[in-house]
Each structure stands twice: as C-alpha cells, then as structure tokens.
N, C-alpha and C positions, 0 to 999 in steps of 0.2 A: 405748726402746720398740721393739718388733719387730712386722713385719708378715709375712704368710704369702706365700710365693711359690708360685704355681699349678705344679703339674706339667705338664708338656708334654703328656701324654696328655689333660688337661682339655680342650683345643683338638682336637676330633677330626677325623681324617683317615681316609679308607678305608684309607690304606697301613698302618695298625695292624693290618689283617688278616694283614700280613706277619710280625707278632710270633707270631701262631698257627701261621703256616705254618712258620716258623723252628724254633719249638719241635716241630711235628710230624716236620719233617725230621731233626731229632737224634735222636727216636725211632726212625727208620728207620736211622740209621747204627748205633745199638745193635743193632738187628735184623739187620744185615750181619753181625756178630759170630757170631750163632746161625746165619745162614743159611749160611755158607761154613765155619764151624769146627766145627759140631756135625753128626756124622752122622745123616742122615734118609733111610734107605732105603725105597723104596716110594713117596715122593711127592717133588715137586720143592721143597718148602719145610719147614722144621722146625716140628713142633707140639709141642704141652704134653708129649705122650709121649716125643717125641725127646729134648726138653730134659731131662727128668726121668730119662731111662735115661742120658743122657751124664753128668748130675751124680752119679747113683748109682755109675757104673763108673769115672768119670775121677778122675784124680789131683787134688791140691790147685790147680794152676794152672787146669786145666778147671773146677773147682768156683768158683774165684774169678772166673774169667771170666764163667760163667753168672751169678753173683750180680750182678756188675756190669751186665752186659747186662740182665739183668731189671730191675733197679732204674731204670738208665737209660730204659728202654722205660716203665716205670711212671710214673716223675717227668714226663719230657718229654711223654708221652701226656696225662697229667693236665693239664699245662701248655698243651699245644695246645688241648684242648677247654675248659678254662677260659677262655683268651684268646678263643677262637671265640665262645663264649656272650657274653663281656663287649663283643665288637665287634659282635654282631648287635643288642644292646640298644642301644647307643651309635648305631649306625647308623641303626636305627629311629627314634630320637628326633630325630637330626641331618638325616634326610631331610625332616623337617616344617618345617625353619627357612628363613628367608631366605638364610642363608649356603650351604644345599645349592643353591637355586634359582640363586643366582649362579655357583657351582662348576660347574653343569651347563651353563654357557654358555662354558667355557673348554676348552683343550687337556687338562686335568686330569680331565675327565669319565670318561675310559676308566679312571681308577683304580679305579672301583667294580668292575671286574673282578677287584680282589683278593679280593672276597668268593665268588664261585664258586671261585676257585683255593684258598682256604683250606678251603671246604666240601668239596672233593673231596679234599684232602689229609686232612681229618679222617676222612672214610669209609675212607681207606686206613690210617690209623692204627688206628680200630676193628678192621680186619681184623688187623693186627699184633698187638693186644693180644688178641684172641680166640686166634690162634694159639699165642700164647706161655703165655696164662694159663688158657684153658678147656679142660678135659679132653674128649676125644670130639668135638672140633669137626668133624673130617673125617667123620664119619659123617652129618653133616646138611650138609654144605657144598654139596652139588648143589642144596639148597632155597635155601641162602643166595645162590648166584651170580645167579639171577633176580632176587632182592630187590636186590641190589647193582647189577645192569645198569640196573633202573628207576631207582634213586636217582641213579647217575652220569648218565644220560640226562636226568633232571629237572633236575639242576645244569647239565647242558650246554644244556639248552633255556632255562633262566634266564639262562645266560651270553650266549646268543644275543641275548635279549630286551634285556639291558643293552647289549651291544655295538651292537644295532641302533638303540638310542636315541641313540647317539653318532655313529654313521655317518651315520644318517639325518638328524641335525641339521647336520653339517658338510658332507654332500654335495647336500644341497638348500639349506640357508640361508646356507652359507659360514661364515666366521668362524674357520676353523682357523688358528691363528698359528704360521706354518712357522718364524718368527725364534725363537719360544719354544719350538720343538720339538727344540733342541739336547741331546738325550739319547736314549736308548733307551727311555723310559717307555711307547711306543705298543707295545712288544713284550709288554706285561703280558698283554693278551688271549690271545696265541700260547700264553703259559706256563699260562694258566687252561685254554684248550682241551687243551692237552698233557696237563695232569693229570687231565682228564675221560677222555683216550683212554687213558692207561696204566690207569686203573681198569677201563675196558671190556675191555682186552687181557688181563686176569687170568684171565676164564673160558677164553680161547683157550689160555692155557699149562696152567691147573690143572684144568679141567672134564674128566671122563671121557665126558660126552654130546657127540657131534659137532655136533648142532644148536646147542648153547649156545656150542660153541667156534668155529664157524662165523660165528654172529652176532657174537661178541665180536670176530673178525678184521675183519669187515666195518665194525662201528661204530667200532672204533678207528682203523681206516685212515681213515675220514672225518674224524675229529678230528685225526689225525696231518697229513693233508693241508691241513686248516683252519689249523692251527697253523704248519705251514710256510709257507703262503702269506702269512698275517699278519706273521710274523716277518721274512721276505724283504722285504716292502713297507716295514713299519716301520722297520727297519734302514737301507734306502737313503734314505728321508726324513730320519731322525734324524742320519745321518752327513753328508748333504747340509748341513743346517742347522750342525751342528758345524764342518764345514770353514768356513763363512761367518762364524759368529758365536762360534766356540769352545763348549766344553761347559759347560753350566750347573753350577756348583760344587756347589749344594745337591742336585741330581739326578743327580750324577755316579755314584753307585752303581749306578744303572740300567744303565750300559754293561756291567757283568758279568752282566746276567740271562740272556744267552746260555748261561752256564754251566750252570745248574740245567736249563735248557730243553733242553739236549742231554742232561743226565743223564737226564730223564723220558722223552724221545724214544729213547734208547739202550735203556733198560730196556722200553720199549714194543716196540721192534724184536726184542728178545730173547724177549719174551713171545710175539711173533707167530711169529717163527721156531721156538719150541718148539710152538707148537700146529699149524703146519704140518707139523712132523715127526711129532707123536704121532697126528694124524687125518687127514691128507690125502697122505701118502707122500713129502713133500718131505725130502730127505737135510739132515740137521743136522751141517755138517762143522765142527771145531774150527778149522780154518785160517781159513774165511770168518768165524767168529764173532770170531777174534782180531784180523782185519784191519778188521771193523766197529767193535769197541770201540776199537781203535787211533785210526781216523779220528775218532770222537767225542770221545776223550780229548785228540787233537792239536788240535782245534779249541777244546777247553776252556782248553788252556794258553795260546793265543795270545790268546784274549780276557781270560784273566786278567792276562797281560802287559799287554796293551792298557788295560784298565781301571785295573790297578795304576799304570801311568805317568801316566794321568790324576789319579788319585787323589793320587798323591804330589806331582807339580808344582802342584796346586791346595791342598796342605796340608789336605785333607778331614779328616784324623784330629785334627788339631789344633784345628780349628773345631768340628766336629760330634761327635766321640766324647769329646775331652777339654778342649774350651774351653766358652765360654759359650752357643753357638748349639746349639740341638737340632732334629733335623729326623726325622718318622716315616720318611723314606725310608732312614734309616740302617739299618733292618731289612732292607732289599734286600741289605745285605753278607754276611748269614747264609746266604742261599741258594746263593751260589756256592762257599763253603767246603764246605756240605753236599753240593751236587750234584757237586762234584770228589771229596770222599771216597767217596761212594757208588759213582760210576762207576770209580774207581780199584780198589775191592774188586772189582767185576765184571772188570776188565781183569785183575787178577791171577790171580783163581780161574777164571773162566770162559774167559779169554782165554790167559794164559800157562800156566797149570797144566794146563787141559785140552788144550792143543795140545802138552804135553810139553816145553816150553822151560825150565820150571824145576820144582823139585821142592816138593810140597804142604810147608808148614813148614819149609823149608830156609832157609838164610841169605838168599838173593836174594828169597825169598818175604816174609821178614820186614823186609828191607830196604825194600822197595817198600811193604809194608803199612804200615810205620811212618810213611810220609808221609801215608797216609790218616788214621791215628790222630792225628797232630800236626794235621792240618786240623780233626778232629773236636773235638780238645780246644781249639783256638783258638776255634771256633764256639761251643763251651759258655761259654767266657769271655765271648765278645762278647754272647751272649744275657743272660747274668747282668749284664754291664755296661749294656746298653742298657735292660734291664727296671728297673735300679735308677735310670738317669738318667730314663726317661719315666714309670714307674708307682710309683716309690718315694715315701715320705712326703713332702709339701711341706716344703721348707726354711724357714727364717725367715730374714728379713735385717733390718738396723737401719734403721729409717725416717730418712729425710733430713730434718731439720727445715725449715720453710719459712723463708725470709729476708723 
C-alpha cells in the first residue's frame, strides 16, 4: 500500500516568490545576449527591429544565438509570470490563516517583501518581452514610461506598507529575536526597494523627455538610498548574530543576497549616469564606468566566496538540494548566479570594451563572457532542479504497517 507525499510547495512560504524572481532573472540573462551582441543604433537597447535585422543579415552563429536568446526570454518570461500568479493566489489564501498570524509575530515577517520584489521584476520582464517581441514598441515608448513609473511607484508604496508593518511592530512592541537573526534575511527589503529603483531609473536612461528623465533620476535615487541604508543596517545586525551564534544552516543562502543586490544597484547607477549624460550635460567617461563596475563586481566576488565558504562547511547542498530536506529559501541561491552573470556582461561590454582594454568578440572577450555563460547555465539547471523538487508531482511512498 502506498501513500502520497506532499510537495514542499504545498506548505506555503512567501519565499516562493523567489522562484518567480529567479525565472525573471534568467530571462534577463538571455536578454544580455541581445543587449551586447546585437547592433542597435539609435537607441540604447535592442528592439524587435534590431533583432530581426541582425537575424536576416547575420550568419549561422548570429542566427542561432538570436533564436536561443529569444527562446530563453520567452520560456523564462512565461515561467516568471506563471509563478507570480501562483504565488499571489497562494499568498492571498495563506494571509487569512492562523499560520500567517503567527508568522507575522516573528523575524520572518519581513519575508513578505519578496512579493514587491517579484512584482517589480515581473514589470521589468514585461518590458524585455515587449522590446524583443513587439514590433514598433519604440514609437509608443514615451507613453509607456509614465505608466511604468506609476506602476513601480505603486509597488514601492506597497512595499513600504509591508515593511512599515514589520518595523512598526518590532520597534514599538519589541520581540525581534537577535539570536535567530543569524543570516542576511533582513537584507531582502533592501533588494525589493532596489528592484523598484532600477525600474524607475529606466526612463532616466531611455526617455527623450527631460522632465521624465529627471523625475526618474530623483525617484530612483530615493529608492537607491533607501535600499543602501536598509542593507547596511541589516548586514551589521546579521553579521553580529552570526559571529555569536553561527549562521543558520537553512537560511544560509541569504548570505549571498548582496550579490544580486549589487547587480541591481550597479545597473541603476549606469542608467542614472547615462541619463545625466544625455539630458543634463554630465560627462560619461568610459574609465569611470569601468571603475564603478569593477567595484561592484569585486564586492560580488567577495560575497560569493564568503557565502560559498559557509554553505560548503555546513553541507547545505547535501541537505537541501540533494537530500531529504527542502527549504523554499533554496531559491535564494538562483539570484546570486543571475546577478553575477548580468553584472559580468556589463563589466566586459560597458567596462572593458568601451574603455578600449579588450577587443569586442576577441579571445579575452569570450574567455570572460564564458564565465557569465557558465553561471547562467548553472542557474538554469538549479531552477529546473528546484522546481522539480518543490513543484513536481507528489511522490508515493510505501506505508509503514502499524505494529
């Protein structure tokens, strides 16, 4: 006689929003191919027309790359939106339970910030889908930018509402368990606000209307500073607890959350710099861009080494990726790989190439780009592996006879 074993995702956690986030991030990694390898004269991002022209005039390698990139964007864009809808439905039902009420009295309450984080990512993914698959988008983009800014602001306001509920409780009632804060989970709100900020910075870089660009600069700066302040405080508190109590094995993946956070803040900074150059007379120098990206990438590597050290010493993969234990927090491992790959693409193309240090499509170019592609491939495998573990069909197990 057999009995059904429930899927891990049947026990809901807001950290499952990270499954949607990771899929969206992978769609962006495929867009990086088009962004940096397909010519797009006249605008800073590739559009459907640029991709179609490159496919028509390009050789077999170019055509194969475009087909693979378009397929990756479509597949992971769809998965991003599908998992977002699934999470919103499950979260709505879960928020009415006693389990949610108990959850809202713990340190983990701040995990609800994974929702605005995923929402902001999905808006970015919709823009990527539009640029790649919708002809003539650029002719109406100036009408879309105000709409996007209102959407990102609404997500940001909702995020502040959620975070205020957490801060208001712990700062007035107390009850924050510092011993249980032995991770970087409290950096998640900073990541959410950074994702809102990078969306608001898009008009600063892409709009031809100075007023929209200026508004994007100001609003994105507000969310950049908000994100930075929260991240610094959360890291200090988390590191202090880890030094005393050791890192929590189940939440150890949060130690690498700084990696995607820096990727988002790095892109936000690039967008702001481009907007300042285009509209406000600020010089855009390749050397400064190179140094800025090198700084962000250096800190990413340091935190990858730091998190990797802890995860390996604790045997995280053996327990939660290949063993009998499952944790929705495992999806936090996707974000660092995606964030590192995306920022490395920018470092190679907007940093090294634009500064004249390496030749575009030369040997060094492809050697460094291969690192980003390996990270991307690893994250594709990880998403597939985690989705199968957490969302796959329930397994059956032999029932143990009663004695």
